[in-house]
C-alpha positions in Angstrom: -16.5 14.0 4.8 -18.7 11.2 5.5 -21.5 8.9 4.1 -25.3 8.4 3.7 -28.1 6.1 2.4 -31.5 5.1 3.6 -32.3 1.4 3.2 -35.7 0.0 3.7 -38.5 1.0 5.9 -37.7 1.9 9.4 -41.0 0.7 10.9 -41.2 -1.9 13.7 -43.4 -2.4 16.7 -42.2 0.0 19.3 -43.6 1.8 22.2 -41.9 5.1 21.8 -42.4 8.0 24.2 -40.7 11.4 24.1 -37.9 12.2 26.5 -38.8 14.3 29.5 -36.8 17.4 30.1 -33.4 16.8 31.6 -33.0 20.0 33.5 -34.0 20.0 37.1 -34.1 16.5 38.4 -31.5 13.8 37.9 -31.0 14.0 34.1 -31.7 10.2 34.1 -33.4 10.2 30.7 -36.8 9.3 31.9 -39.5 9.5 29.2 -43.0 10.8 29.0 -45.5 10.6 26.1 -45.8 13.8 24.1 -47.9 13.5 20.9 -47.2 11.6 17.7 -43.7 13.0 16.9 -40.2 11.8 18.0 -38.1 14.9 18.3 -34.5 14.8 17.5 -32.4 18.0 18.0 -29.8 19.3 15.6 -27.1 21.9 16.0 -24.9 23.6 13.3 -24.0 26.7 11.5 -26.9 27.9 9.4 -25.5 31.4 9.1 -22.0 32.8 9.3 -18.8 31.8 7.6 -19.4 28.1 7.9 -23.0 28.2 6.8 -22.6 26.0 3.8 -21.6 23.2 6.1 -24.6 23.6 8.4 -27.1 24.0 5.4 -25.7 20.8 3.9 -26.1 18.9 7.2 -29.7 20.2 7.5 -30.6 19.2 4.1 -29.2 15.7 4.6 -31.0 15.1 7.8 -34.3 16.5 6.3 -34.0 14.2 3.3 -33.8 11.3 5.7 -36.6 12.6 7.8 -38.8 12.8 4.6 -38.0 9.3 3.5 -38.6 7.8 7.1 -41.9 9.5 7.5 -43.0 8.6 3.9 -42.3 5.0 4.9 -44.6 5.3 7.9 -42.3 6.6 10.5 -41.5 4.5 13.5 -44.6 2.6 14.7 -46.7 5.4 13.1 -44.9 8.2 14.9 -43.1 10.7 12.6 -39.6 11.9 13.4 -38.7 15.6 13.3 -35.3 17.1 13.2 -35.3 20.5 15.1 -32.5 22.7 14.0 -30.7 25.4 15.9 -28.2 27.7 14.5 -24.8 28.0 16.4 -22.9 29.9 13.7 -19.9 27.5 14.5 -19.6 29.4 17.8 -19.0 27.4 21.1 -21.2 29.7 23.2 -24.0 29.7 20.7 -23.8 26.0 20.5 -24.2 25.6 24.3 -27.3 27.8 24.1 -28.7 25.7 21.3 -28.1 22.5 23.3 -29.9 23.9 26.4 -32.9 25.1 24.3 -33.3 21.7 22.6 -33.1 19.7 25.7 -34.9 22.0 28.2 -37.5 23.5 25.9 -38.0 21.2 23.0 -37.5 18.0 25.0 -35.6 16.2 22.4 -34.7 12.5 22.6 -31.2 12.8 20.9 -29.1 15.4 19.1 -27.4 15.3 15.7 -24.4 17.6 15.8 -22.8 20.0 16.4 -21.1 20.3 13.0 -17.7 22.0 13.6 -15.1 20.8 16.0 -14.9 23.7 18.2 -18.6 23.9 18.8 -18.8 20.2 19.5 -15.9 20.2 22.0 -17.8 22.9 24.0 -21.1 20.9 24.0 -19.8 17.3 24.2 -19.6 17.0 28.0 -23.3 18.0 28.3 -24.3 14.9 26.4 -23.2 12.7 29.2 -24.2 15.0 32.0 -27.7 15.3 30.6 -27.8 11.7 29.4 -28.8 12.9 25.9 -27.2 10.7 23.2 -25.4 13.1 20.7 -23.7 12.2 17.5 -21.7 14.6 15.4 -21.8 14.0 11.7 -18.7 16.0 10.8 -16.6 17.2 13.7 -13.2 15.5 13.3 -11.1 16.8 16.3 -9.7 13.6 18.0 -10.7 14.1 21.6 -14.3 14.9 21.1 -15.7 11.6 22.2 -13.3 11.4 25.2 -14.3 14.8 26.4 -17.9 14.1 25.8 -18.2 10.7 27.6 -20.3 7.7 26.9 -23.2 9.6 25.3 -21.0 11.4 22.7 -20.6 9.7 19.3 -19.0 10.6 16.0 -20.1 9.6 12.5 -16.9 10.5 10.7 -13.1 9.9 10.8 -10.9 12.1 12.9 -8.3 14.9 12.2 -5.3 12.7 13.0 -6.6 10.0 10.4 -6.8 12.8 7.8 -3.2 14.0 8.5 -1.9 10.4 8.4 -3.6 9.6 5.2 -2.3 12.9 3.6 1.2 12.3 4.8 1.2 8.7 3.5 -0.4 9.7 0.2 2.1 12.5 -0.4 5.1 10.4 0.3 4.1 7.0 -1.0 1.7 7.7 -3.9 2.8 11.2 -5.0 6.5 10.5 -4.1 7.1 14.0 -2.8 10.1 14.6 -0.6 9.6 18.2 0.7 6.5 19.9 2.1 5.4 23.2 3.7 2.5 23.3 6.1 0.4 26.5 6.7 -2.3 26.1 9.4 -4.7 28.1 11.5 -3.3 28.2 15.1 -6.7 29.1 16.5 -8.4 26.0 15.1 -8.2 22.5 16.7 -9.2 21.1 13.5 -6.5 22.7 11.5 -3.7 22.0 14.0 -4.7 18.4 14.4 -4.3 17.6 10.7 -1.1 19.7 10.5 0.6 17.9 13.4 -0.3 14.4 12.2 0.8 15.1 8.6 4.1 16.3 9.8 4.7 13.1 11.9 3.6 10.8 9.2 5.5 12.6 6.3 8.7 12.9 8.1 8.4 9.4 9.4 8.4 8.3 5.8 11.5 10.1 5.0 10.1 13.5 3.9 11.2 16.9 5.1 8.7 19.5 6.3 10.8 22.7 5.7 8.3 25.2 6.8 5.7 24.6 9.6 3.9 28.0 9.7 0.7 29.4 11.3 -1.8 32.3 10.9 -4.6 33.5 13.2 -8.3 33.4 12.9 -9.8 36.0 10.6 -6.5 36.6 8.8 -6.8 37.5 5.2 -3.3 38.4 4.2 -0.8 35.4 4.0 1.9 37.0 2.0 4.6 36.9 4.8 4.1 33.1 5.3 4.0 32.6 1.5 7.2 34.4 1.0 9.0 31.9 3.3 7.4 29.0 1.5 8.2 30.4 -2.0 11.9 30.5 -0.9 11.7 26.8 0.1 9.9 25.8 -3.2 8.4 22.6 -1.7 6.8 19.8 -3.6 3.7 20.2 -1.7 1.9 22.8 0.5 -0.5 21.4 3.1 -3.4 23.8 3.9 -5.6 22.0 6.6 -8.4 24.7 7.0 -11.9 25.5 5.7 -12.7 26.4 2.1 -13.1 30.1 2.7 -9.6 30.5 4.0 -8.0 27.9 1.7 -9.4 29.7 -1.4 -7.7 33.0 -0.3 -4.3 31.4 0.5 -4.3 29.5 -2.8 -5.1 32.6 -4.8 -2.3 34.6 -3.1 0.2 31.8 -3.5 -0.4 31.5 -7.2 -0.3 35.2 -7.7 3.1 35.1 -6.1 4.4 32.5 -8.6 4.2 29.5 -6.2 3.6 26.3 -8.2 3.6 23.7 -5.4 1.0 21.0 -5.2 -1.9 22.0 -2.8 -3.1 19.3 -0.3 -5.8 19.6 2.3 -8.5 18.2 4.5 -12.2 17.7 4.3 -12.9 21.3 5.3 -12.2 22.1 1.6 -15.5 20.5 0.7 -17.8 23.3 -0.6 -19.2 24.7 -3.8 -17.6 28.0 -2.6 -14.1 26.7 -2.8 -13.7 27.3 -6.6 -15.7 30.6 -6.4 -13.2 32.0 -3.9 -10.0 30.4 -5.1 -10.9 30.4 -8.9 -8.2 28.7 -11.1 -5.8 28.8 -8.2 -7.3 25.6 -6.7 -7.3 23.6 -10.0 -5.4 20.4 -9.6 -5.5 20.6 -5.8 -6.2 17.4 -3.8 -8.1 16.9 -0.5 -9.2 14.1 1.6 -13.0 13.6 1.8 -15.6 11.2 3.2 -17.1 10.1 -0.1 -17.3 11.0 -3.8 -20.7 11.9 -5.2 -19.8 10.5 -8.6 -19.0 7.1 -7.2 -20.9 4.3 -9.1 -21.7 2.4 -6.0 -25.4 1.7 -5.8 -26.0 3.2 -2.4 -24.1 6.4 -3.4 -26.1 6.7 -6.7 -29.4 6.3 -4.9 -28.6 9.0 -2.4 -27.2 11.4 -5.0 -30.3 11.0 -7.2 -32.7 11.5 -4.3 -30.8 14.6 -3.1 -30.7 16.2 -6.5 -34.5 15.6 -7.0 -35.1 17.2 -3.6 -32.7 20.2 -3.7 -31.7 20.4 -7.4 -28.0 20.3 -6.6 -25.1 17.9 -6.0 -24.8 16.6 -2.4 -21.5 17.4 -0.8 -19.8 15.3 1.8 -21.5 17.2 4.7 -24.9 16.3 3.3 -23.9 12.7 2.9 -22.4 12.3 6.3 -25.5 14.0 7.8 -27.8 11.6 5.9 -25.8 8.6 7.1 -25.4 9.8 10.7 -29.1 10.7 10.9 -30.0 7.2 9.7 -27.9 5.3 12.1 -29.3 7.5 14.9 -32.9 6.8 13.9 -32.1 3.1 13.5 -30.7 3.2 17.1 -33.9 4.7 18.4 -35.8 2.0 16.6 -33.7 -0.7 18.1 -33.9 0.8 21.6 -37.7 0.6 21.5 -38.0 3.7 23.6 -36.7 7.2 23.8 -34.9 6.7 27.1 -31.4 8.2 26.7 -29.5 5.2 28.1 -31.3 2.8 25.8 -30.6 4.8 22.7 -26.9 5.2 23.8 -26.5 1.4 24.1 -28.3 0.7 20.9 -26.1 3.2 19.0 -22.9 1.7 20.4 -23.7 -1.6 18.8 -24.8 -0.3 15.4 -23.2 -1.3 12.2 -24.5 -0.1 8.8 -23.7 -0.1 5.1 -24.2 3.4 4.0 -23.4 6.1 1.4 -20.1 7.0 2.9 -19.2 3.2 3.3 -19.6 0.7 6.1 -20.1 2.4 9.5 -19.4 0.9 12.9 -18.1 2.4 16.1 -14.8 1.8 17.7 -14.3 1.6 21.5 -14.0 5.4 21.5 -17.4 5.7 19.8 -16.0 7.2 16.7 -16.8 5.7 13.3 -14.4 3.4 11.6 -14.5 3.9 7.9 -12.6 4.7 4.6 -11.7 8.0 2.9 -11.6 9.3 -0.6 -9.0 11.6 -2.3 -10.6 14.3 -4.4 -9.0 16.3 -7.1 -10.4 19.8 -8.0 -11.0 20.2 -11.7 -12.7 23.6 -12.2 -16.2 23.4 -10.9 -16.1 19.7 -11.0 -14.4 17.2 -8.8 -12.8 13.7 -9.7 -12.0 10.7 -7.5 -8.2 10.4 -7.3 -8.0 7.5 -5.0 -9.6 5.6 -2.1 -8.0 4.9 1.2 -9.1 2.3 3.7 -9.0 3.1 7.5 
């Protein structure tokens, strides 16, 4: 999950006006002056099964908002992130987008947070000429589906699978693997597919490549097959709430294989659900909160002071992505959608989650961390460059 840090004062001489509603006319991104606030929309799950992700994203963005406004805003205008809850549901995400654009008249949008919701909304970014940047959605085709106005502040699913496959074979020296993934999740399938290609390409064997369905809670049938195989590693590319259940059932059945997973594991709830079953498990993430890098330490200290808890990767990615979006608005000098989009494409920034710049597909190019679960704590196992 990805990175964040606010550096310096984001004040410069700008004539900023708010974006007029994009419904009705041509959707050309024309601007009109509306008060002393620059409105930025935000979409994510603030309730439901993925709510910890959305809450972290909201907190990261609001920390950035507070810092920017305390420093004087942009030419005296405050910024405001207006959040809408999509419960990680594509239809709800569409409704949230329409409300933010048509009613709130936002200049740009942070989000959505999850891949499925982002895929549903992405084409609207270009059709409405509203710059939109997801801090955390990793499905590879999102920016292609969304078009020129859709950006991404994190690495993609295929990168995660590639890194995990390479790490399992080259660093951990594993030879056999089983993969158990959610057939109803683009995120889960994307990591699973790329892991299989990379691991087998390095000479490893994926003996079981099994699926389950959304909302499944009993995985004993699949785990029975995996137990017979007794692989070196079991790859579980899903979100924390499902991974915790699978890990617990696996350990209860006597399976001792190493668990490996993606950034969807990042949540305080993982160990609450999985308990001792997830101890020693490894997963890829966007940053490590215990990193001694100055940018990371500054962000972590500020976040702890504000929220009295450790910032997860979703908070860090949100902070970084919010920052680069605000800087693009500053650079554009106006809230015209096309101007913000062009400014965003050319941005490069050192941040909490590392150096961020955008590739030709408007996805961030950056590094990754390998995190080891150690009870309620985490440890940095390794860093991998993109």
